[in-house]
C-alpha positions as YAML, in Angstrom:
chain: A
units: angstrom
residues:
- id: 1
  name: MET
  ca: [25.69, 2.22, 7.40]
- id: 2
  name: GLU
  ca: [25.07, 5.20, 5.32]
- id: 3
  name: LYS
  ca: [27.45, 8.22, 5.44]
- id: 4
  name: VAL
  ca: [26.34, 11.63, 4.02]
- id: 5
  name: LEU
  ca: [29.20, 13.94, 2.70]
- id: 6
  name: LYS
  ca: [28.91, 17.74, 1.60]
- id: 7
  name: PRO
  ca: [31.06, 18.04, -1.16]
- id: 8
  name: MET
  ca: [32.83, 21.35, -2.22]
- id: 9
  name: SER
  ca: [31.06, 23.88, -4.77]
- id: 10
  name: GLY
  ca: [31.73, 22.64, -8.30]
- id: 11
  name: TYR
  ca: [31.23, 26.50, -9.60]
- id: 12
  name: LEU
  ca: [34.93, 27.47, -9.24]
- id: 13
  name: ALA
  ca: [36.59, 24.22, -10.45]
- id: 14
  name: LEU
  ca: [34.28, 24.76, -13.39]
- id: 15
  name: VAL
  ca: [35.85, 28.34, -13.89]
- id: 16
  name: ILE
  ca: [39.40, 26.45, -13.34]
- id: 17
  name: CYS
  ca: [38.60, 23.78, -16.23]
- id: 18
  name: LEU
  ca: [37.59, 26.39, -18.58]
- id: 19
  name: ILE
  ca: [40.54, 28.72, -18.00]
- id: 20
  name: LEU
  ca: [42.96, 25.39, -18.28]
- id: 21
  name: PHE
  ca: [40.93, 24.80, -21.73]
- id: 22
  name: VAL
  ca: [41.62, 28.62, -23.20]
- id: 23
  name: ALA
  ca: [44.91, 28.33, -21.84]
- id: 24
  name: ALA
  ca: [45.84, 24.99, -23.74]
- id: 25
  name: ILE
  ca: [44.14, 26.39, -26.93]
- id: 26
  name: TYR
  ca: [46.51, 29.62, -26.28]
- id: 27
  name: LEU
  ca: [49.55, 27.72, -25.76]
- id: 28
  name: PHE
  ca: [48.89, 25.13, -28.98]
- id: 29
  name: VAL
  ca: [48.14, 27.53, -31.62]
- id: 30
  name: THR
  ca: [51.22, 30.07, -30.12]
- id: 31
  name: GLY
  ca: [53.52, 27.20, -29.99]
- id: 32
  name: VAL
  ca: [52.69, 25.22, -32.94]
- id: 33
  name: ASP
  ca: [55.21, 26.62, -35.06]
- id: 34
  name: ARG
  ca: [57.39, 28.06, -32.85]
- id: 35
  name: ASN
  ca: [58.25, 25.97, -29.58]
- id: 36
  name: ILE
  ca: [57.43, 22.47, -29.17]
- id: 37
  name: THR
  ca: [57.31, 22.99, -25.25]
- id: 38
  name: PHE
  ca: [54.25, 25.25, -25.57]
- id: 39
  name: VAL
  ca: [52.41, 22.28, -27.46]
- id: 40
  name: VAL
  ca: [53.30, 19.96, -24.56]
- id: 41
  name: LEU
  ca: [52.04, 22.55, -22.20]
- id: 42
  name: ALA
  ca: [48.65, 22.67, -23.88]
- id: 43
  name: ILE
  ca: [48.34, 19.18, -23.89]
- id: 44
  name: LEU
  ca: [48.71, 18.70, -20.46]
- id: 45
  name: CYS
  ca: [46.68, 21.76, -19.86]
- id: 46
  name: PHE
  ca: [43.85, 20.11, -21.68]
- id: 47
  name: LEU
  ca: [44.50, 16.68, -20.01]
- id: 48
  name: VAL
  ca: [43.98, 18.10, -16.65]
- id: 49
  name: SER
  ca: [40.82, 20.36, -17.75]
- id: 50
  name: CYS
  ca: [39.63, 17.03, -18.56]
- id: 51
  name: PHE
  ca: [40.50, 15.39, -15.55]
- id: 52
  name: PHE
  ca: [38.52, 18.05, -13.24]
- id: 53
  name: LEU
  ca: [35.67, 17.90, -15.56]
- id: 54
  name: LYS
  ca: [35.29, 14.21, -14.63]
- id: 55
  name: GLY
  ca: [34.89, 15.35, -11.01]
- id: 56
  name: LEU
  ca: [32.04, 17.87, -11.65]
- id: 57
  name: MET
  ca: [28.58, 16.23, -11.08]
- id: 58
  name: ILE
  ca: [24.86, 17.92, -10.96]
- id: 59
  name: ILE
  ca: [22.42, 16.17, -8.77]
- id: 60
  name: GLN
  ca: [18.96, 16.89, -9.18]
- id: 61
  name: PRO
  ca: [16.09, 17.52, -6.45]
- id: 62
  name: ASN
  ca: [15.35, 14.24, -4.63]
- id: 63
  name: HIS
  ca: [18.33, 12.44, -6.17]
- id: 64
  name: SER
  ca: [21.65, 11.39, -4.68]
- id: 65
  name: ARG
  ca: [25.05, 9.67, -5.75]
- id: 66
  name: VAL
  ca: [26.62, 6.91, -3.98]
- id: 67
  name: LEU
  ca: [30.61, 7.18, -4.23]
- id: 68
  name: ASN
  ca: [32.91, 4.45, -4.27]
- id: 69
  name: PHE
  ca: [36.96, 5.11, -4.15]
- id: 70
  name: PHE
  ca: [38.11, 1.50, -6.01]
- id: 71
  name: GLY
  ca: [35.47, -0.55, -4.24]
- id: 72
  name: LYS
  ca: [35.44, 1.45, -0.89]
- id: 73
  name: TYR
  ca: [32.41, 3.10, 0.09]
- id: 74
  name: VAL
  ca: [33.28, 7.15, 0.58]
- id: 75
  name: GLY
  ca: [29.65, 8.45, 1.38]
- id: 76
  name: THR
  ca: [26.55, 9.62, -0.15]
- id: 77
  name: VAL
  ca: [26.05, 13.10, -1.66]
- id: 78
  name: LYS
  ca: [21.88, 14.13, -1.15]
- id: 79
  name: GLU
  ca: [22.14, 17.81, -1.61]
- id: 80
  name: ASN
  ca: [21.03, 19.45, -4.93]
- id: 81
  name: GLY
  ca: [23.26, 21.42, -6.92]
- id: 82
  name: MET
  ca: [26.65, 21.44, -8.62]
- id: 83
  name: PHE
  ca: [29.52, 19.72, -6.65]
- id: 84
  name: PHE
  ca: [33.12, 18.66, -7.06]
- id: 85
  name: ILE
  ca: [34.43, 15.36, -6.24]
- id: 86
  name: ASN
  ca: [37.66, 13.19, -6.25]
- id: 87
  name: PRO
  ca: [37.58, 12.61, -10.09]
- id: 88
  name: LEU
  ca: [38.98, 8.95, -9.07]
- id: 89
  name: TYR
  ca: [35.71, 8.34, -7.33]
- id: 90
  name: SER
  ca: [32.82, 6.19, -9.07]
- id: 91
  name: SER
  ca: [29.26, 7.33, -8.36]
- id: 92
  name: GLN
  ca: [25.95, 5.65, -8.45]
- id: 93
  name: ARG
  ca: [22.93, 7.67, -9.25]
- id: 94
  name: MET
  ca: [20.15, 6.60, -6.95]
- id: 95
  name: SER
  ca: [16.28, 8.45, -6.61]
- id: 96
  name: LEU
  ca: [14.96, 9.63, -3.26]
- id: 97
  name: ARG
  ca: [11.49, 10.61, -4.67]
- id: 98
  name: SER
  ca: [8.59, 8.57, -3.25]
- id: 99
  name: GLU
  ca: [7.58, 5.58, -6.00]
- id: 100
  name: ASN
  ca: [4.18, 3.58, -6.35]
- id: 101
  name: LEU
  ca: [3.82, -0.06, -6.89]
- id: 102
  name: GLN
  ca: [0.96, -1.59, -8.14]
- id: 103
  name: GLY
  ca: [0.83, -5.24, -7.34]
- id: 104
  name: GLN
  ca: [-0.51, -7.82, -9.37]
- id: 105
  name: THR
  ca: [-3.54, -9.42, -8.34]
- id: 106
  name: LEU
  ca: [-2.48, -12.71, -6.23]
- id: 107
  name: LYS
  ca: [-4.93, -15.66, -5.84]
- id: 108
  name: VAL
  ca: [-4.33, -17.48, -2.20]
- id: 109
  name: ASN
  ca: [-5.86, -19.22, 0.31]
- id: 110
  name: ASP
  ca: [-7.21, -17.36, 3.10]
- id: 111
  name: LYS
  ca: [-6.65, -18.84, 6.91]
- id: 112
  name: MET
  ca: [-10.09, -20.54, 6.31]
- id: 113
  name: GLY
  ca: [-8.43, -22.26, 3.21]
- id: 114
  name: ASN
  ca: [-10.85, -20.39, 0.91]
- id: 115
  name: PRO
  ca: [-9.22, -19.52, -2.34]
- id: 116
  name: ILE
  ca: [-9.38, -15.52, -2.57]
- id: 117
  name: GLU
  ca: [-8.19, -12.35, -5.31]
- id: 118
  name: ILE
  ca: [-6.02, -9.74, -3.13]
- id: 119
  name: ALA
  ca: [-4.09, -7.03, -4.62]
- id: 120
  name: VAL
  ca: [-2.06, -3.81, -2.71]
- id: 121
  name: VAL
  ca: [-0.91, -0.34, -3.58]
- id: 122
  name: ILE
  ca: [2.49, 0.45, -1.66]
- id: 123
  name: VAL
  ca: [4.15, 3.64, -1.86]
- id: 124
  name: TRP
  ca: [7.81, 3.49, -1.21]
- id: 125
  name: LYS
  ca: [10.79, 5.04, -1.30]
- id: 126
  name: VAL
  ca: [15.00, 4.65, -0.51]
- id: 127
  name: GLY
  ca: [15.49, 5.90, 3.12]
- id: 128
  name: ASP
  ca: [19.52, 4.23, 3.21]
- id: 129
  name: THR
  ca: [21.28, 4.64, -0.10]
- id: 130
  name: TYR
  ca: [24.02, 2.38, 1.34]
- id: 131
  name: LYS
  ca: [21.77, -0.68, 1.72]
- id: 132
  name: ALA
  ca: [19.87, -0.19, -1.29]
- id: 133
  name: ALA
  ca: [23.40, -0.20, -3.35]
- id: 134
  name: PHE
  ca: [25.35, -2.62, -1.47]
- id: 135
  name: ASP
  ca: [23.08, -5.07, 0.61]
- id: 136
  name: VAL
  ca: [20.60, -6.37, -1.94]
- id: 137
  name: GLU
  ca: [21.10, -7.16, -5.86]
- id: 138
  name: ARG
  ca: [18.72, -4.61, -7.76]
- id: 139
  name: TYR
  ca: [16.56, -3.18, -4.92]
- id: 140
  name: SER
  ca: [13.64, -2.35, -7.15]
- id: 141
  name: ASP
  ca: [13.01, -6.17, -7.77]
- id: 142
  name: PHE
  ca: [13.59, -6.71, -4.34]
- id: 143
  name: VAL
  ca: [10.84, -4.35, -3.02]
- id: 144
  name: LYS
  ca: [8.48, -6.16, -5.67]
- id: 145
  name: MET
  ca: [9.56, -9.89, -4.46]
- id: 146
  name: GLN
  ca: [9.24, -9.20, -1.02]
- id: 147
  name: SER
  ca: [6.06, -7.15, -1.50]
- id: 148
  name: GLU
  ca: [4.36, -10.30, -3.07]
- id: 149
  name: ALA
  ca: [5.74, -12.35, -0.09]
- id: 150
  name: ALA
  ca: [4.09, -10.02, 2.45]
- id: 151
  name: VAL
  ca: [0.81, -9.90, 0.63]
- id: 152
  name: ARG
  ca: [0.70, -13.86, 0.50]
- id: 153
  name: HIS
  ca: [1.46, -13.98, 4.23]
- id: 154
  name: LEU
  ca: [-1.34, -11.45, 5.29]
- id: 155
  name: ALA
  ca: [-3.96, -13.30, 3.21]
- id: 156
  name: MET
  ca: [-2.84, -16.50, 5.08]
- id: 157
  name: SER
  ca: [-2.90, -15.19, 8.26]
- id: 158
  name: PHE
  ca: [-6.46, -13.91, 8.34]
- id: 159
  name: PRO
  ca: [-9.83, -15.19, 6.93]
- id: 160
  name: TYR
  ca: [-11.92, -13.21, 4.42]
- id: 161
  name: ASP
  ca: [-14.95, -12.47, 6.69]
- id: 162
  name: ASN
  ca: [-16.40, -13.99, 9.74]
- id: 163
  name: LEU
  ca: [-18.81, -16.11, 8.43]
- id: 164
  name: GLU
  ca: [-16.67, -19.51, 8.83]
- id: 165
  name: ASP
  ca: [-15.05, -18.17, 11.89]
- id: 166
  name: ASP
  ca: [-17.40, -16.10, 14.12]
- id: 167
  name: HIS
  ca: [-14.95, -15.06, 16.85]
- id: 168
  name: ALA
  ca: [-12.34, -13.87, 14.41]
- id: 169
  name: PRO
  ca: [-11.10, -10.35, 15.62]
- id: 170
  name: ILE
  ca: [-9.88, -9.20, 12.26]
- id: 171
  name: THR
  ca: [-10.87, -9.82, 8.93]
- id: 172
  name: LEU
  ca: [-9.57, -8.82, 5.83]
- id: 173
  name: ARG
  ca: [-12.78, -7.84, 4.54]
- id: 174
  name: GLU
  ca: [-13.57, -5.52, 7.63]
- id: 175
  name: GLY
  ca: [-10.19, -5.29, 9.33]
- id: 176
  name: GLY
  ca: [-9.72, -1.91, 7.34]
- id: 177
  name: ASP
  ca: [-6.86, 0.26, 8.62]
- id: 178
  name: LYS
  ca: [-6.09, -2.47, 11.29]
- id: 179
  name: ILE
  ca: [-5.07, -4.71, 8.32]
- id: 180
  name: ASN
  ca: [-3.52, -1.93, 6.51]
- id: 181
  name: SER
  ca: [-1.14, -1.44, 9.52]
- id: 182
  name: ILE
  ca: [-0.38, -4.85, 9.75]
- id: 183
  name: LEU
  ca: [0.60, -4.83, 6.45]
- id: 184
  name: GLU
  ca: [2.87, -1.62, 6.42]
- id: 185
  name: GLN
  ca: [4.67, -3.59, 9.59]
- id: 186
  name: GLU
  ca: [5.14, -6.67, 7.67]
- id: 187
  name: LEU
  ca: [6.67, -4.51, 4.35]
- id: 188
  name: THR
  ca: [8.79, -2.78, 6.78]
- id: 189
  name: ASP
  ca: [10.05, -5.69, 8.52]
- id: 190
  name: ARG
  ca: [10.74, -7.22, 4.97]
- id: 191
  name: LEU
  ca: [12.46, -3.94, 3.15]
- id: 192
  name: SER
  ca: [14.53, -2.71, 5.99]
- id: 193
  name: LYS
  ca: [17.41, -4.54, 4.84]
- id: 194
  name: ALA
  ca: [17.14, -2.93, 1.62]
- id: 195
  name: GLY
  ca: [17.16, 0.67, 3.13]
- id: 196
  name: ILE
  ca: [13.41, 1.15, 2.06]
- id: 197
  name: VAL
  ca: [10.85, 3.16, 3.85]
- id: 198
  name: ILE
  ca: [7.06, 2.36, 3.39]
- id: 199
  name: GLN
  ca: [5.40, 5.42, 3.36]
- id: 200
  name: GLU
  ca: [1.69, 3.41, 2.98]
- id: 201
  name: ALA
  ca: [0.62, 0.29, 2.23]
- id: 202
  name: ARG
  ca: [-3.25, -0.42, 0.92]
- id: 203
  name: ILE
  ca: [-5.60, -3.08, -0.36]
- id: 204
  name: SER
  ca: [-6.68, -2.59, -3.67]
- id: 205
  name: HIS
  ca: [-8.47, -5.43, -4.61]
- id: 206
  name: LEU
  ca: [-10.14, -8.05, -2.52]
- id: 207
  name: ALA
  ca: [-12.65, -10.83, -3.77]
- id: 208
  name: TYR
  ca: [-13.14, -14.43, -3.85]
- id: 209
  name: ALA
  ca: [-11.80, -16.18, -6.15]
- id: 210
  name: SER
  ca: [-13.99, -16.75, -9.47]
- id: 211
  name: GLU
  ca: [-14.71, -20.79, -8.61]
- id: 212
  name: ILE
  ca: [-16.52, -19.99, -5.33]
- id: 213
  name: ALA
  ca: [-17.45, -16.71, -5.91]
- id: 214
  name: GLY
  ca: [-20.99, -17.36, -6.51]
- id: 215
  name: ALA
  ca: [-21.32, -20.06, -3.71]
- id: 216
  name: MET
  ca: [-20.03, -17.60, -0.91]
- id: 217
  name: LEU
  ca: [-22.46, -14.87, -2.48]
- id: 218
  name: GLN
  ca: [-25.31, -17.27, -2.07]
- id: 219
  name: ARG
  ca: [-23.75, -17.78, 1.22]
- id: 220
  name: GLN
  ca: [-23.82, -14.17, 2.11]
- id: 221
  name: GLN
  ca: [-27.12, -13.57, 0.70]
- id: 222
  name: ALA
  ca: [-28.80, -16.45, 3.28]
- id: 223
  name: THR
  ca: [-27.13, -15.26, 5.96]
- id: 224
  name: ALA
  ca: [-28.10, -11.67, 5.57]
- id: 225
  name: ILE
  ca: [-31.77, -13.05, 5.11]
- id: 226
  name: VAL
  ca: [-31.67, -14.95, 8.16]
- id: 227
  name: ALA
  ca: [-30.32, -12.08, 9.79]
- id: 228
  name: ALA
  ca: [-33.07, -9.89, 8.72]
- id: 229
  name: ARG
  ca: [-35.69, -12.55, 9.67]
- id: 230
  name: THR
  ca: [-34.47, -12.68, 12.94]
- id: 231
  name: LYS
  ca: [-34.95, -8.77, 13.61]
- id: 232
  name: ILE
  ca: [-38.53, -8.94, 12.13]
- id: 233
  name: VAL
  ca: [-39.37, -11.86, 14.43]
- id: 234
  name: GLU
  ca: [-38.00, -9.99, 17.30]
- id: 235
  name: GLY
  ca: [-39.92, -6.88, 16.57]
- id: 236
  name: ALA
  ca: [-43.10, -8.61, 15.59]
- id: 237
  name: VAL
  ca: [-43.01, -10.65, 18.76]
- id: 238
  name: GLY
  ca: [-42.76, -7.02, 20.86]
- id: 239
  name: MET
  ca: [-45.48, -5.39, 18.65]
- id: 240
  name: VAL
  ca: [-47.85, -8.54, 19.68]
- id: 241
  name: ASP
  ca: [-46.70, -8.54, 23.56]
- id: 242
  name: LEU
  ca: [-47.43, -4.83, 23.56]
- id: 243
  name: ALA
  ca: [-50.81, -5.09, 21.91]
- id: 244
  name: LEU
  ca: [-52.44, -7.59, 24.26]
- id: 245
  name: LYS
  ca: [-50.83, -5.64, 27.34]
- id: 246
  name: LYS
  ca: [-52.76, -2.54, 25.88]
- id: 247
  name: LEU
  ca: [-56.02, -4.39, 25.14]
- id: 248
  name: SER
  ca: [-55.69, -5.57, 28.72]
- id: 249
  name: GLU
  ca: [-54.89, -2.49, 30.60]
- id: 250
  name: GLU
  ca: [-57.37, -0.14, 28.39]
- id: 251
  name: ASN
  ca: [-60.12, -2.90, 29.32]
- id: 252
  name: ILE
  ca: [-61.06, -2.54, 25.71]
- id: 253
  name: VAL
  ca: [-61.84, -6.47, 25.23]
- id: 254
  name: GLU
  ca: [-61.66, -9.18, 27.16]
- id: 255
  name: LEU
  ca: [-59.91, -12.43, 25.44]
- id: 256
  name: ASP
  ca: [-59.58, -16.16, 26.42]
- id: 257
  name: ASP
  ca: [-56.60, -17.89, 25.79]
- id: 258
  name: GLU
  ca: [-58.40, -19.51, 22.30]
- id: 259
  name: ARG
  ca: [-58.57, -15.96, 21.07]
- id: 260
  name: LYS
  ca: [-55.40, -14.67, 22.08]
- id: 261
  name: ALA
  ca: [-53.95, -17.61, 20.17]
- id: 262
  name: ALA
  ca: [-56.06, -16.66, 17.24]
- id: 263
  name: MET
  ca: [-55.15, -12.93, 17.77]
- id: 264
  name: VAL
  ca: [-51.30, -13.78, 17.90]
- id: 265
  name: SER
  ca: [-51.31, -16.23, 14.82]
- id: 266
  name: ASN
  ca: [-52.67, -13.27, 12.86]
- id: 267
  name: LEU
  ca: [-50.53, -10.35, 14.11]
- id: 268
  name: MET
  ca: [-47.31, -12.54, 13.59]
- id: 269
  name: VAL
  ca: [-48.51, -13.71, 9.63]
- id: 270
  name: VAL
  ca: [-49.51, -9.52, 9.27]
- id: 271
  name: LEU
  ca: [-46.17, -8.79, 10.97]
- id: 272
  name: CYS
  ca: [-43.65, -11.59, 9.42]
- id: 273
  name: GLY
  ca: [-45.08, -12.14, 6.20]
- id: 274
  name: GLU
  ca: [-43.07, -10.69, 2.54]
- id: 275
  name: LYS
  ca: [-46.24, -9.48, 1.60]
- id: 276
  name: ALA
  ca: [-48.88, -7.02, 2.39]
- id: 277
  name: ALA
  ca: [-51.81, -9.16, 4.03]
- id: 278
  name: THR
  ca: [-55.09, -8.84, 2.58]
- id: 279
  name: PRO
  ca: [-58.07, -7.98, 5.07]
- id: 280
  name: ILE
  ca: [-61.22, -10.56, 5.23]
- id: 281
  name: LEU
  ca: [-64.37, -9.15, 7.02]
- id: 282
  name: ASN
  ca: [-65.89, -11.66, 9.70]
- id: 283
  name: ALA
  ca: [-69.45, -10.39, 9.95]
- id: 284
  name: GLY
  ca: [-70.29, -13.62, 12.37]
- id: 285
  name: THR
  ca: [-68.32, -15.20, 15.36]
- id: 286
  name: LEU
  ca: [-64.77, -16.25, 15.59]
- id: 287
  name: TYR
  ca: [-66.24, -19.83, 14.69]
- id: 288
  name: ASN
  ca: [-68.36, -18.79, 11.88]
...
């Protein structure tokens, strides 16, 4: 588990290093021609100052350092500024900033077996530095591989649309926020072992594969035409029924069954036709 450390400020250690470095110069200059002891002390002061300098570290905003002591995890420093740590510690830099992952466009089969193209955009960051540093090998590569696996699993779990599955509660094309929420949860489950936090995941590209795109477009157009025609017919039947009732209630004209059938036929042609009807004036009777 991650352990957050609060090391001592590095400014005091920096002052001590500068004093030792100045003392080393002074002792060396003073003792080079007089006393060999001064030269030895100068060398010791210089080595101690270099040793202390190794313990100084500067951490930028939204960055951290993972500390180890001869293979043993010591802790993680997340505060910003200059600090002093044990010079024998080894440190690993790790960014805590949010990063974007633009996934490549994948060609997979949806739940109905149709080949589709899908791509996602993921916003992620390191949440647990211990897991990111020690539980996986190169956590950035781990994020890319597991994200691709999650997208493939999502695409195979739902149909592209409900053309073939009328009872599908969720589809990739119309799922919207629900699909994105499922994708975020899938990524969280896969990447939690690496200490990665998923902040956002969205589908950026979704389409049928090129080999079936034309056929699926024609199918969608045919479905839309049938749905539109159904609405037109339903409306036309209602209008014809209303017209016959009004004519009967207002006693405008008495129509027998044959004339009602002719009127219904003409009105349905006018209301359901794709082009505007051309009126023809009949100066005779219904039969001439």
